[in-house]
N, C-alpha and C positions, 0 to 999 in steps of 0.2 A: 313627578317626572314621567314622561311617556316611555316607561321601560320596555314596552312591547314593540317599540318602533326602533329599528336598527338605523344607525347613522344620523340620528336627529340631533341638532344643535340646541342646547338650552343654556340659559344664563345662570351662573352661580357666583359665589363670592370670589372665586379665582378667575373669573372671566368666562369666555365661551368654552364649553366642554364638548368634545366629540366622543361619543361613547357608542358601544355596540354590545350586544348580548352574545356571550359564548357559552354553548351547552356545557354544563358541568363546572363552569367557572363563574358565570354571572356577568355583571356589568363591568366593562373595561373601558377606561378613559384613554383613548389613543393620543390625546394632546398633552397628556401629563408627562412630566420629565421623569417620573419614577415608574414608568410603564414596566420595565423589566422586573423591578422589585415587586410591583403590584401583581404581575402574573405569577411570580415565584411564590408569593404569599398565598395566592388563591389556589395554586396547584399543589401546595404542600399537603401531604396526607391523602391526596386524591390519586395520583399516578406514581408517587415516589416508589412504592413497593414494586409496582409493575415494571418500572424502568430499571430498578436494581436487578430484578429477576431476569428481565430480557438481556441486560448487559452481561450477566453471568453466563447466559446461554449462548450469546452471540460470539463468545470467545471460541466456540467450536464451529463457527461458521453461520452465515445467515440462514442457510437452508435448515441446518440442525435446529436453530432457534425457532424457525417457522414451524418445523415438525412438532416441537414440544408444545407450542401454542396451539397447533392444529389438533393434537391429541386432547388437550383440555377442552377445545371447542367441540370436539367429537363427543366427549363425555357430557358436555352441557346439552348437546342435541339429543342424546339418548335420554337424559334426565327429563328434558322438555317433553319428549314423546310419552314417557311414563306419566308425567303430570297430566298430559292431555287425555290419556285413557283412564287413569286411576284417580285423578284429582290432585290438588296440592298436598304435599306431605304434611301430616300433623293436623289437617283440617277436617272437621266432620262435614259430610255431605248431606245436604237437605234431602236429595233424592236417594233412593235405594241404589247402592253401588252395585255394579256388575263386574268390575275389575278392581283388584286390590294389589298393593305392592307386596313383593315377596323377597325383599332383601336384594342381594347382588351375588354374583359368582364370577369365577375366572372365565375369561374368554380370550380371543385373539383376533386381531384385525390385520389386514394386508396393508403394508406400508413400504413402498420403495423396493419391491422385490423380496420382501421378507415378511414373516409373521411376527407380530409384536403382541405380547400379552397385555390385556387390559382387564379392569373390573367392569362388568356390565350389569346394569340394574335389571331386575326381573319383575314381571307382573303376571298375575294369574287371574283367571276368571272365577266366578263364584262356584262353578261346577268343577273346579280343580285343574282345568286345562291351562297350559302355558300360553301366554299371549306373546306372539312374535313381534319384535320391534323392527319396523322397516328400516330404520336408520342403522341398526346393528347388522341386519342382513346385507345391506348395501356395503358397509365397511368391511365385511368378511368375505366378499365375493372372491372366490378362488380364481376366477377368470383373470383378475388383475395380476395375480401372482404368476399364473401360467403364462400369460402373454409376455410378462417381463422376462421370464426365464427363457422362453423360446427366442425372443428377440436378442437377448444377450448371448445365447449359445450360437445363433446364426451369425452374430457379429464377430465371433471368433473367440469368445471366452470359453475356457474349459470348465468342467464341473469343479475341478480343484481350485480354479481361480475365480469362480463366480462371485464370491464375496467382494473381490477387489473392484468389481464394476458397479457395486451398489452405491446409491447416493448417500452422502453423509447425513445421519439422523441424530447424532449426538451419542456420547459414550454410554449414557444410561440406557437409552433405547436399544443401542447396539448390543449391550451386554445381555439383554433379555430376549433378543430376537431369536427366531427359530426358522426352520425350513431353508437353511443356507448351507447345510452340510453337503458334501460331495454326493453321498448316496441319495439324499432327499431331492437334490436338484436333478440327478440322473433319473430317478423314478418318475418325477413329474414331467421331465422332458420327453421320456419315452412314451408316457401315456398321452401327452399333448400331441406329439408328432404322429403317433399312431392314429389318433382321432382325425388329425388333419389329412393323413394319407387316405383314410377311408372316405372322408368327406370329399376330398379332391377327386378320387377315382369314381365317385358316384354322383357328383353334382349334376343337376339338370341342365342340359344344353338347349332345350327346346325353345327357350324364350328369346333367342337371338338368331339372326340370319348370318351364317358364316359363309363367306365367299372363298376363303383360302384356308387350307390346312397344310402346314409343314410337318413332315415326319422324318426323323433321322435317328440312326443308331449312333451311340457314343459310348466311350469308355468312361466308367465312373468307379473309382476306388478299386480298379483291377477287374471289374466285371462289365459286361456289355449291357446297355439298356437302350430302349427305344422310347423317344419322347415325341409328343405331338403338341403343336402350337397352332391355334386358330386365329384368323383375322375376321372381324365382323364387318358388316356392310359400312359401318362408320369408321373403320380403320383401326379399331382397338384390338390389341394383341392379347389373347387369352390362353394360358396354359390349359391343355385339354386332358392330358393323361401321360402316364409313364408305365412301362412294363420292364421287367428284368429278363433279359435274354437277347440273343443275337438277332440282328436285323435280317439275317438269312434263315432264321427259324420260322417256318410258315405258321406253326401253331401259335407261337408267341405274338407275332405281328397281327395275325388274324384276330386274336383276342383283343388287341388294342383297337383295331379299326372297327370290328363288329361292336365292341363296347361303346365306341363313340356313337354309332347308329342307335344302339339300344337306349342310350341316354338322351336321345333327342336331336342329334346332329343330322338334320334332314338334308337330303340331296336334292330336294325340289328346287328347280331353277339352276342346278349345277353347282359343283364345287371344284375349284382348282386345287389339286393335290400336288405339292412340291415335294418330291421324294429324293432320297439318296439313291445310290446305285443298286440297292438290294432288290433282287428279283422277288423275294417273298413279300415285301411291302407292295410292290407293283401288283402282284397277283392278288393280295388281300383287298386292295382298293377295287380292282376289277370285279372280284367275286362279291363284295359287299355292296358297292355302289353302282356297278354296271356302267351304263351310258351316262349316268349322272356324275361320275367321277372323271374329270379331265386331268390328265397327268402331265406334269412337267418334270423331267429329270434334272437333277442338280448339275449345272455346268462345271462347278468347281470340283465336285467329286469326279466327274468325267476327266477333267484335266489331270487330276492327281493320279487316277488309275492309268491313264495312257502314258504319262511321263514315267511312272514307276516301272512300266514294262519296257519302255523304249531305252535305247542306248543314251548315255549321258551327253554325247557329242551332238545328238539330234534334238535335245530337249528345247533349247532356245528357239530353234526354227519351228519345231512342231507347235510350241505354245503360241508363237506369233500367228501361225496359220489358223489355229483354233480361235484366237481372239478376233481375227479378221472375220471369221464366219459368224461369231456371236453378234458382231456389229452390223452385219448385213440385214437390211430390212426385208429382203426377199428370202423367205425361209427355204423355198425349194432350191434356189441357187446356192444358198449357204450349205445346205445338206449335200448337194452334189460336190461342192468343193471339199468337204470333209471326207466324202467317199473316195475322191481322188487322192487325198492325203493318206487315207487308210491303205490304198493300193501301193503307194510309195513306201509306207512304213512296213508293209508286208514283205518287201524285199529285204528289209533289215531285221525285223522282229515280228513274226506273225502274231504273237500274243498281243503286242501293242496295237496292231491293226484290228484284231478281233475285239479288243476292248473298246476301240473307237467306234466300230460298227454297231456294237450292242446298244439297242435302244436309241439309235441316232435320231430318228424322226421326233422322238419326244424331247430332244434337246431344244427344239424350236417351237414348242407349243405356245409359249408366251408371245413369240414373234408372230405366229399365225393368228393369234387372238387380236393382233393389232395394238398391243401395248407398246409404250415408249417411255422415255424419260425416267424419272425416279421410280415409278411403279414397276417398270420393266426390270430395273436393277434390283428391286426388292424381291421380285418373284422368280428370278432365273436361278436361284440357289437356295440352299437351306441355311443361309447365314443367320436368319432370325432365330432358328432353333439353337444354333451354335452359340449365339450371343447369350441366350437364356442359360445354356449349359455352362458357359464361362462364369456367369453370376453364381450358379449353384456350386461350382467347384470353388469359387472364391469364398463362399460362405462356409464350406466344409474343409478349408485348407488346414485347420489345426487339429482335425481328427486324426489320431495316430493309430488307433487300433479299431479295425472294423470287425464287428462280431457277425456271426451267422444270423439267419432269419431275415427279418424285413428291415434291418438297420439302414441299408443303402436306399431302399425304397422310401423309408420315412424321411431321411435327410434330403433325398432328391425332391420329393413332393413339397417338403417345407421350403426348400430353396426355390423351387419354381413359384410357389405362392408369394415368397418374398420378392422374387424378381418381377412378378406381376405389378407390384407397387411402383417399380422403377420404369415400367414400359412407357414409351411414347407411342403415338399412333404410327402406323407403318408409313414409311416414306412414299409419297405419291398417293396418299389416301384420297385426294380430290378426284382421282381418276377411277375410283372404285365403282361409282354408278355406271360408268362406261363398261367396266369389266362385268358387272352384274347383268347388263343387257346382252352382252356378247355370250355369256355363259348360258343364258336362257335359250338363245338362238342355236348355239352349237349343240347343246344337249338335246334340244327338240329335234334337230336334224339327225343326230346319231340315233335317237329313239325311233325315228321314222324309218331309217335304213335297216335297223334291226328287225322291225316289224315286217318290212318288205321282203327281207331275206328269209324270214321264218317260214 
């Protein structure tokens, strides 16, 4: 019979037989009435034990069963690597050996956010040095454990409840697991977020062209911070930095802005800075970037500041007048309208009028740049930063006790990096090439004027 050919029909005493070859089973006749019995007989003793073992494990869940099988496979991979470097166990080698087996010892691998003890085989070279197994080094990577812990904590799990969020791995594996205690999780999270904070505040920014930088002060866990968010020429939003301190603190905000420059945020070709109402931020941008920094004051901050000063009876009318000015495509005319509004407010509340006049021309920078539609709406306020901050606060909502030191900065940086994964491109990004060309022209004109006046 042509046993090496699958699906071949041959004549036998019982008529035409349709058979095929199945690995580990042999030849099977698919036309035979006793096919189920035939398969059962051939499978007997081959997979029976494995099926019974798998069935006992699957009672704890499919994932737990898969974990148990995976641990066995991991052991086989490590054993295979030892065999590759030291030769088969119990066999003499014809060539002089350079590596030999050295028993096994206790070890631990990372599995589902926990450390699980295993026995790992050892190998040593003839000069007595330990031979590292690449498979074991991969399985023990602490980056896997750290990443799981950071993601879990930012998702809202506390150190006390961390074990609740772990994937099921079976009662036996769970009983032997380590690194899930409250103190262990806390130590690892502090170390991981500290490293992320340092990397975040020092990462190189020179590889991308940033057209827009949003900067805004915000309250975080009872303290004021200032955050910066950049927009690349392609429309990608990138968290740039965060400092702890008031937006009115000149030293703090200057450290943020100058730090961006030192890390490679070039002003060549111009950058549009969208700022809150803080005078210190405004001064820092002018001092660090000079004519290359084109400033747009946040209109929403201006509205809030004016309305908080003005009488409640005038708020609706005042806000309507401001909205009308924002929609006016003629920036000069719109500014004149708000100055008229400021004069009328001055008769009722001089503080409200003063707030409206302060930095008024910079309320219309995006209008003067010729922006319109979705991009105009994206760039006339610091909403992009505030959306990022909302994500950070959501990530930290379950933190009840804020300690001293860099805890707030660590959480803020980790939250910003987590928010970055959720970002979409800025609305109106297709208009960014137009903005880039306008910024080049505007900053070149401003530079020429400075040189002429010098």
